[in-house]
C-alpha positions in Angstrom: 42.7 -8.7 -108.2 39.2 -7.1 -108.0 38.7 -3.6 -109.3 37.5 -0.7 -107.1 33.9 0.5 -107.4 33.2 3.3 -109.9 32.6 6.7 -108.2 30.4 9.1 -110.2 31.7 12.6 -111.0 29.2 15.4 -110.8 27.8 16.7 -114.1 29.2 20.1 -115.2 25.8 21.8 -115.9 22.1 21.1 -116.6 22.8 20.5 -120.3 25.4 17.8 -119.6 24.6 14.1 -119.6 26.7 11.0 -119.2 27.0 8.5 -122.1 28.3 5.0 -121.9 30.7 4.0 -124.7 30.0 0.3 -125.2 33.1 -1.4 -126.5 32.6 -3.9 -129.3 33.0 -7.6 -128.9 33.1 -10.6 -131.2 31.0 -12.9 -129.0 27.8 -12.4 -127.0 29.5 -14.0 -123.9 32.6 -11.6 -123.9 33.0 -9.4 -120.8 31.2 -6.1 -120.9 33.5 -3.0 -121.0 32.4 0.6 -121.2 33.8 4.1 -120.8 31.6 6.7 -119.1 31.9 10.2 -120.6 30.3 13.6 -120.0 29.0 15.5 -123.0 27.0 18.6 -123.6 23.7 17.7 -125.3 23.5 21.0 -127.0 27.0 20.7 -128.4 26.2 17.2 -129.6 23.2 18.4 -131.5 25.2 21.2 -133.2 27.9 18.8 -134.4 27.6 15.7 -136.5 30.1 13.4 -134.9 30.4 9.8 -133.9 29.4 10.6 -130.3 25.8 11.2 -131.4 24.1 8.9 -129.0 21.3 6.4 -128.9 19.0 6.1 -125.9 17.6 2.8 -124.7 14.1 2.2 -123.4 13.8 -0.9 -121.4 12.4 -2.5 -118.2 14.6 -2.5 -115.1 13.3 -5.8 -113.9 14.7 -7.3 -110.7 16.5 -4.4 -108.9 19.1 -6.7 -107.4 22.6 -5.6 -108.5 23.7 -9.1 -109.3 26.0 -8.4 -112.3 28.9 -6.0 -113.1 30.9 -4.5 -115.9 34.2 -2.7 -116.3 34.3 1.1 -116.5 37.3 3.0 -118.0 39.3 -0.2 -117.8 40.0 0.3 -114.0 36.7 0.3 -112.2 33.8 -2.0 -111.7 30.1 -0.9 -111.7 27.3 -3.1 -110.4 24.3 -3.5 -112.7 21.1 -5.5 -112.8 20.6 -8.8 -114.7 18.3 -7.1 -117.3 20.8 -4.3 -118.0 23.6 -6.9 -118.4 21.6 -9.0 -120.9 20.4 -5.9 -122.8 24.0 -4.5 -123.3 25.2 -7.8 -124.6 22.5 -7.9 -127.3 22.9 -4.2 -128.3 26.7 -4.4 -128.4 28.3 -4.1 -131.9 30.9 -6.6 -133.1 32.9 -4.0 -135.0 32.6 -0.5 -133.5 31.8 1.4 -130.2 28.2 2.3 -129.6 27.3 5.4 -127.6 24.3 4.8 -125.4 22.2 6.6 -122.8 20.9 4.1 -120.3 19.3 5.6 -117.2 20.4 2.9 -114.8 24.0 3.7 -115.6 24.0 7.3 -116.9 22.2 8.7 -113.9 23.7 8.5 -110.5 20.8 6.7 -108.9 22.1 7.5 -105.4 22.0 11.3 -105.9 18.5 12.7 -105.6 19.8 16.2 -106.3 21.1 15.1 -109.7 17.9 13.2 -110.4 15.8 16.2 -109.6 17.7 18.1 -112.3 18.0 15.3 -114.9 14.5 13.6 -114.6 12.6 16.6 -116.0 15.1 16.6 -118.9 14.6 13.0 -119.8 12.0 13.8 -122.4 14.6 16.0 -124.2 17.3 13.4 -123.8 15.2 10.9 -125.7 14.0 13.5 -128.2 17.5 14.6 -129.0 18.9 11.0 -129.3 19.9 9.9 -132.8 17.8 6.7 -132.3 15.9 5.2 -129.4 16.2 1.4 -129.1 13.4 -0.4 -127.3 14.6 -3.5 -125.6 11.8 -6.0 -124.8 14.0 -8.8 -123.5 15.4 -12.1 -124.6 13.4 -14.5 -126.9 13.3 -18.2 -127.1 12.3 -20.3 -130.0 8.8 -20.9 -128.6 8.2 -17.1 -128.4 8.0 -16.9 -132.3 9.2 -13.3 -132.2 10.6 -13.2 -135.7 7.2 -14.6 -137.0 5.3 -12.1 -134.9 7.3 -9.2 -136.2 6.7 -10.5 -139.8 3.0 -10.7 -138.9 2.8 -7.1 -137.6 4.5 -5.9 -140.8 1.9 -7.8 -142.8 -0.9 -6.3 -140.8 0.6 -2.8 -141.3 0.5 -3.3 -145.1 -3.1 -4.7 -144.7 -4.1 -1.6 -142.9 -3.8 0.3 -146.2 -6.8 -1.6 -147.5 -9.8 -0.8 -145.4 -11.9 -3.5 -146.9 -9.5 -6.1 -145.6 -9.7 -4.9 -142.0 -12.1 -7.6 -140.8 -11.3 -9.8 -137.8 -11.4 -13.2 -139.6 -8.9 -12.0 -142.3 -6.6 -10.6 -139.7 -6.7 -13.7 -137.6 -6.1 -15.8 -140.8 -2.9 -13.8 -141.6 -1.5 -14.2 -138.0 -2.3 -17.9 -138.1 -0.6 -18.5 -141.4 2.5 -16.7 -140.2 2.7 -17.5 -136.5 0.9 -20.8 -136.4 -2.3 -22.0 -134.8 -1.2 -20.8 -131.4 -0.9 -17.2 -132.6 -3.3 -16.0 -130.0 -1.1 -17.3 -127.2 2.2 -16.1 -128.6 0.7 -12.6 -129.4 -0.8 -12.3 -125.9 2.5 -13.4 -124.3 4.4 -10.9 -126.4 2.2 -7.9 -125.4 2.4 -9.1 -121.8 6.1 -8.4 -121.6 7.0 -6.0 -118.8 8.0 -3.2 -121.1 4.4 -2.6 -122.1 3.4 -2.1 -118.5 6.2 0.2 -117.4 5.4 3.9 -116.9 8.8 5.4 -117.7 8.8 4.0 -121.3 5.9 6.2 -122.3 7.7 9.4 -122.7 10.7 7.5 -124.0 8.6 6.3 -126.9 6.6 9.4 -127.5 9.5 11.8 -127.5 11.8 9.8 -129.8 12.3 10.7 -133.4 13.4 7.2 -134.6 12.5 4.0 -132.7 13.6 0.5 -133.3 12.0 -2.4 -131.3 14.4 -5.2 -130.3 13.4 -8.6 -128.8 16.2 -11.1 -128.6 17.9 -11.1 -132.1 14.8 -9.8 -133.9 14.1 -6.1 -134.5 11.4 -4.0 -136.2 11.1 -0.4 -137.0 8.6 1.4 -134.8 6.6 2.7 -137.7 5.8 -0.9 -138.9 5.3 -2.0 -135.3 2.7 0.7 -134.4 0.9 0.4 -137.8 0.5 -3.3 -137.3 -0.5 -2.9 -133.7 -3.2 -0.4 -134.6 -4.7 -3.0 -137.0 -4.5 -5.6 -134.3 -6.1 -3.3 -131.7 -9.1 -2.7 -134.1 -9.4 -6.4 -134.6 -9.4 -6.9 -130.9 -12.4 -4.7 -130.6 -14.4 -6.7 -133.1 -13.2 -10.2 -132.1 -11.5 -11.7 -129.1 -7.7 -12.2 -129.8 -6.1 -11.3 -126.5 -6.9 -11.2 -122.9 -5.5 -10.0 -119.6 -2.1 -8.3 -119.6 -1.8 -8.8 -123.3 -4.8 -6.5 -123.8 -3.3 -3.8 -121.6 0.0 -4.0 -123.6 -1.9 -3.6 -126.8 -3.9 -0.7 -125.5 -0.7 1.0 -124.3 0.9 1.0 -127.7 -2.3 2.2 -129.3 -2.6 5.0 -126.8 1.0 6.0 -127.4 0.1 6.7 -131.0 -2.6 9.2 -129.9 -0.9 10.9 -126.9 0.7 14.0 -128.5 -0.2 17.4 -127.0 -1.9 15.7 -124.0 -2.2 17.3 -120.6 -0.8 15.5 -117.5 -4.4 14.8 -116.4 -5.2 13.1 -119.7 -2.0 11.1 -119.6 -2.8 9.9 -116.0 -6.2 8.8 -117.4 -4.9 7.0 -120.5 -2.0 5.2 -119.0 -3.5 4.3 -115.6 -2.4 0.7 -115.7 1.3 1.4 -116.3 3.6 0.7 -113.4 6.7 2.1 -111.7 8.6 1.2 -108.6 8.6 4.7 -106.9 5.2 6.3 -106.3 6.5 9.7 -107.2 7.2 8.5 -110.7 3.5 8.0 -111.3 3.6 11.7 -111.9 7.2 12.4 -112.7 7.4 9.8 -115.5 4.7 11.8 -117.4 6.3 15.2 -117.2 8.4 15.0 -120.3 5.4 14.2 -122.6 2.7 16.5 -121.0 2.0 19.8 -122.6 1.2 21.7 -119.4 3.6 20.6 -116.7 5.8 23.7 -116.5 3.0 25.5 -114.6 1.9 22.5 -112.6 4.8 20.9 -110.7 8.5 20.3 -110.5 10.4 17.2 -109.6 11.1 16.8 -105.8 11.8 13.4 -104.4 12.2 14.8 -100.9 8.4 15.3 -100.3 6.1 12.4 -99.7 4.4 11.0 -102.8 0.9 11.8 -101.3 1.9 15.4 -101.2 2.9 15.2 -104.9 -0.6 13.9 -105.7 -2.2 16.6 -103.6 -0.2 19.3 -105.5 -1.4 17.9 -108.8 -5.0 17.7 -107.6 -4.9 21.2 -106.2 -3.6 22.6 -109.5 -6.2 20.9 -111.7 -9.2 21.5 -109.3 -8.4 25.2 -109.7 -8.2 25.0 -113.5 -10.6 22.2 -114.7 -12.6 21.1 -111.6 -15.2 18.9 -113.4 -12.5 16.9 -115.2 -10.6 16.5 -112.0 -13.7 15.3 -110.2 -13.9 12.6 -112.9 -10.5 11.3 -111.8 -11.8 11.2 -108.2 -14.8 9.2 -109.2 -12.8 6.6 -111.2 -9.5 6.3 -109.3 -11.1 6.6 -105.9 -10.0 8.7 -102.9 -6.4 8.8 -101.5 -8.1 8.5 -98.1 -9.2 5.0 -98.9 -5.5 4.0 -98.7 -4.9 6.1 -95.5 -7.6 8.1 -93.7 -5.1 10.8 -92.9 -4.8 11.8 -96.6 -7.3 14.3 -98.1 -10.4 12.5 -99.4 -10.7 14.8 -102.4 -7.3 13.8 -103.9 -7.5 11.0 -106.5 -5.5 7.9 -105.8 -3.5 7.6 -109.0 -1.6 4.7 -107.5 -4.7 2.5 -108.4 -5.9 1.4 -111.7 -9.0 3.4 -112.6 -12.2 1.5 -112.2 -15.7 2.6 -111.5 -18.5 0.0 -111.5 -21.1 2.7 -111.6 -19.9 4.7 -114.7 -18.7 3.6 -118.1 -15.1 4.6 -118.9 -16.5 6.5 -122.0 -18.4 9.0 -119.9 -17.5 12.6 -119.9 -19.2 15.0 -117.3 -20.8 18.2 -118.1 -22.3 20.3 -115.4 -23.5 23.6 -114.0 -21.6 26.8 -113.5 -21.3 25.9 -109.8 -18.6 23.4 -110.6 -16.9 25.4 -113.3 -16.3 28.6 -111.2 -17.0 28.0 -107.5 -14.4 25.4 -106.6 -11.4 26.5 -104.6 -8.6 25.1 -102.3 -8.4 26.7 -98.9 -5.2 27.4 -97.0 -6.0 24.5 -94.7 -5.9 22.1 -97.6 -9.6 21.7 -98.0 -11.6 21.5 -101.3 -14.4 24.1 -101.0 -17.6 24.1 -103.1 -19.3 27.4 -102.7 -23.1 27.8 -102.7 -24.0 24.4 -104.0 -27.3 22.5 -103.5 -27.0 19.4 -101.3 -29.7 16.9 -100.3 -30.0 14.3 -97.6 -29.8 10.7 -98.6 -31.4 8.1 -96.3 -33.3 10.3 -93.8 -33.8 8.1 -90.9 -37.6 8.0 -91.1 -38.0 8.0 -94.9 -35.4 5.8 -96.5 -33.9 2.3 -96.2 -30.9 1.5 -98.4 -31.5 -1.6 -100.5 -28.5 -3.9 -100.2 -29.5 -7.2 -102.1 -27.6 -10.3 -101.3 -27.3 -13.5 -103.2 -30.6 -15.0 -104.0 -33.8 -14.7 -106.1 -34.9 -11.5 -107.8 -37.9 -11.5 -105.5 -35.7 -10.0 -102.8 -36.0 -6.7 -104.7 -39.8 -7.0 -104.3 -39.3 -7.6 -100.6 -37.3 -4.4 -100.3 -39.7 -2.4 -102.4 -42.6 -3.5 -100.1 -40.7 -2.5 -97.0 -42.7 0.0 -94.9 -39.8 2.4 -94.8 -39.1 2.2 -98.6 -42.6 2.9 -99.9 -41.5 5.5 -102.4 -43.1 3.5 -105.3 -46.6 4.0 -104.0 -45.9 7.6 -103.2 -44.4 8.5 -106.6 -46.2 6.0 -108.8 -44.8 3.9 -111.6 -42.3 6.7 -112.6 -40.0 5.5 -109.8 -40.1 2.0 -111.2 -39.2 3.4 -114.6 -36.2 5.3 -113.1 -35.0 2.2 -111.2 -35.2 0.2 -114.4 -33.1 2.9 -116.1 -30.5 2.8 -113.4 -30.3 -1.0 -113.5 -30.1 -0.9 -117.3 -27.2 1.6 -117.0 -25.3 -0.8 -114.8 -26.0 -3.9 -116.9 -24.7 -2.1 -120.0 -21.1 -2.3 -118.6 -21.6 -5.8 -117.2 -22.9 -7.8 -120.2 -21.5 -11.1 -118.8 -24.3 -11.1 -116.3 -26.7 -11.7 -119.1 -25.0 -14.9 -120.2 -27.4 -17.9 -120.5 -28.0 -20.0 -117.4 -26.5 -17.5 -115.0 -29.6 -17.6 -112.8 -29.8 -20.4 -110.3 -32.7 -21.6 -108.2 -36.3 -21.0 -108.6 -37.9 -17.5 -108.6 -41.3 -17.1 -107.1 -44.0 -15.5 -109.2 -43.7 -11.8 -109.5 -46.5 -9.4 -108.9 -47.3 -5.8 -108.4 -44.5 -3.3 -108.8 -41.8 -5.8 -109.2 -43.6 -7.4 -112.2 -43.7 -3.9 -113.7 -40.0 -3.5 -113.2 -39.2 -6.7 -114.9 -41.5 -5.8 -117.8 -39.8 -2.5 -118.3 -36.3 -4.1 -118.2 -37.5 -6.7 -120.8 -38.9 -4.0 -123.1 -35.8 -1.7 -122.8 -33.4 -4.5 -123.6 -35.5 -5.4 -126.6 -35.5 -1.9 -127.9 -31.8 -1.1 -127.3 -30.1 -4.4 -128.1 -32.7 -6.0 -130.5 -32.4 -9.1 -128.3 -34.7 -10.9 -125.9 -33.5 -12.4 -122.6 -35.3 -15.0 -120.4 -37.0 -13.5 -117.4 -34.8 -15.6 -115.0 -31.6 -14.2 -116.6 -32.9 -10.6 -116.3 -33.8 -11.3 -112.7 -30.3 -12.6 -111.9 -28.6 -9.8 -113.7 -30.6 -7.0 -112.1 -30.0 -8.4 -108.6 -26.3 -8.9 -109.4 -25.6 -5.3 -110.4 -27.4 -4.0 -107.2 -25.4 -6.3 -105.0 -22.9 -4.5 -102.8 -24.4 -1.2 -103.7 -27.0 1.0 -101.9 -30.3 2.1 -103.5 -30.9 5.5 -102.1 -33.9 7.8 -101.8 -33.1 11.4 -102.1 -34.7 14.3 -100.2 -37.9 14.9 -98.3 -40.2 15.0 -101.3 -39.6 11.5 -102.6 -38.5 13.1 -105.9 -35.6 10.8 -106.8 -33.6 7.7 -106.3 -29.9 7.0 -106.7 -27.4 4.1 -106.6 -24.3 4.7 -104.6 -21.7 3.2 -102.2 -22.7 0.4 -100.0 -21.3 2.3 -97.0 -23.8 5.1 -97.4 -25.7 5.7 -94.2 -28.3 8.0 -92.5 -27.1 11.6 -92.5 -24.9 11.4 -95.6 -25.5 14.0 -98.3 -25.6 14.1 -102.1 -24.2 16.9 -104.3 -24.9 16.6 -108.1 -21.9 17.1 -110.3 -23.5 17.2 -113.6 -24.7 14.7 -116.2 -22.8 11.9 -118.0 -22.5 12.6 -121.7 -23.1 9.3 -123.5 -25.3 7.8 -126.2 -28.0 6.6 -126.4 -29.6 9.4 -124.4 -31.0 6.9 -121.9 -27.5 6.6 -120.5 -27.2 10.3 -119.9 -27.8 10.2 -116.2 -27.0 12.7 -113.4 -23.9 11.9 -111.5 -23.1 13.0 -108.0 -20.9 12.8 -104.9 -21.9 11.1 -101.7 -20.3 13.0 -98.9 -20.2 12.2 -95.1 -20.5 15.2 -92.8 -17.7 15.6 -90.3 -19.2 17.1 -87.2 -22.5 19.0 -87.6 -24.9 17.2 -90.0 -26.8 19.0 -92.8 -30.1 18.7 -91.0 -28.7 20.7 -88.0 -27.4 23.7 -90.0 -29.1 27.1 -89.3 -32.2 27.7 -91.4 -31.4 31.4 -92.0 -31.8 31.9 -95.7 -30.0 35.2 -95.6 -26.7 33.5 -94.8 -25.1 30.6 -96.5 -24.2 27.9 -94.0 -21.1 25.8 -94.2 -20.5 22.1 -93.6 -17.4 20.0 -93.4 -17.4 16.6 -95.1 -15.3 13.7 -96.5 -15.8 12.2 -99.9 -17.4 8.7 -99.7 -18.0 7.7 -103.3 -19.9 8.4 -106.6 -23.5 7.8 -107.3 -25.8 7.8 -110.3 -29.1 9.5 -110.0 -32.5 8.9 -111.6 -33.3 11.3 -114.4 -36.2 13.0 -112.7 -34.3 14.3 -109.7 -33.8 18.0 -109.3 -31.9 19.8 -106.6 -33.8 23.0 -107.3 -35.6 24.5 -104.3 -32.9 23.5 -101.8 -31.0 26.1 -99.9 -27.4 26.5 -101.1 -24.6 25.6 -98.7 -20.8 25.9 -98.7 -19.2 22.5 -98.5 -15.6 21.8 -97.4 -14.2 18.4 -98.4 -11.3 17.4 -96.1 
């Protein structure tokens, strides 16, 4: 006879949690039996008793409730395959084990309960006697036992700085794990746990962690010390790739994430995943230092509204850092044009082909003190200097396609893009600096034999540009590149971007979104802070007017005009450009 389904009882108060008492079994294949009990966390902390619990950090996997277990000897509870396997491996053969497992200990069908319990999850893990990380089953080919031995050896090696060279580290892993250590290590760090967002606070808040994979286990201290050594080796020599790299970086970031703001955590763990968009934010709350004043958990509102609330709070507090998120994560409006264009899309993995991830922004007082959010949900920039890009009779955006480097020469000689003859060779120098900036983060474009086809002889201004690129690369990287490789690389980084002329005085150029068109405007945010100084370039926003364009605003200098816009994308600006002398305007970004 089948047992009835288990019905959750409400928790008595905010300090209460459910624990599952996992009954012991002699064999891995024995049926799973648990009791579900309610306890007061505060009371458990005060008393040293057998019901001190262990929390489990794991990956849900397939959400299909394909398995079940017995509760209180008279009910059945449906669970996922991953939970079923995990409980079998964590089950003791001799005594009960008290565990907190979110899939079972939270009533997943009760949003009201989750809105109370989810903000407390950081404390639940912090107050657990131990936290057990479950990475999944392991086969013989996975070499988990050898890999754990290798990580422990690397942790010991990390005490000797002279030994921390890539060849030595690779030699140790090869000796322990075999010649295919690269593949087995990459496969290990590609396991789903390393990409799951909820595990972050579970690991950071825990006092004592043990990593389990199949029948192997390793204390978290050894695990993270060995991983740090492996991470440093990865930076000096290629060991991992793809998902394995992201997993390694996640563990490394976890070791340096204490006392971080929510904004910092969204930046550092941008690649971690969750099934519910709200949890992109909510999964970070337990480990962020500033969330009490930022947001509460509310699953009844749309996730885009949650993002908007976060963006609103941080634009009011630290606008320049929040703009950095907008530049790298892109706009929420790119996903749906009805969403605000000034809200970062934290659902995406941060990526910006114009700016290195290392860049910080530092800017003027305009962006430190004159940013506000209006009652209508607009981001307002008060009294900022804005300039036209691409005035219809002065600028033609350069949009190179596949082909020879000589196309750049063709664009430069275009009658509507004659800024080089108007400004002299200084514009060529600035274009060279912008191209060098882009090539720095795309070194693969300078691989030998990338260029294809014949390039026609270069002359005039384009010859000067190539000469500048050649000399700058020689100075910065102490390495020479064939002209045809420089030609190919320069054109490649300009492909799918717009080369823009700024303002009426031919006093600057910029590289921005390909969609930039006549009538769009540029607002300078500040400068990127990076070494060497040649990479410290002005960074700006390309905005598209909604309604009246900038050129049609009243020319009355006694009154600051206002313009409504939408965020289009970021741009990098030549070092010589200055927005001084332009009339300030109030800009609303919708």
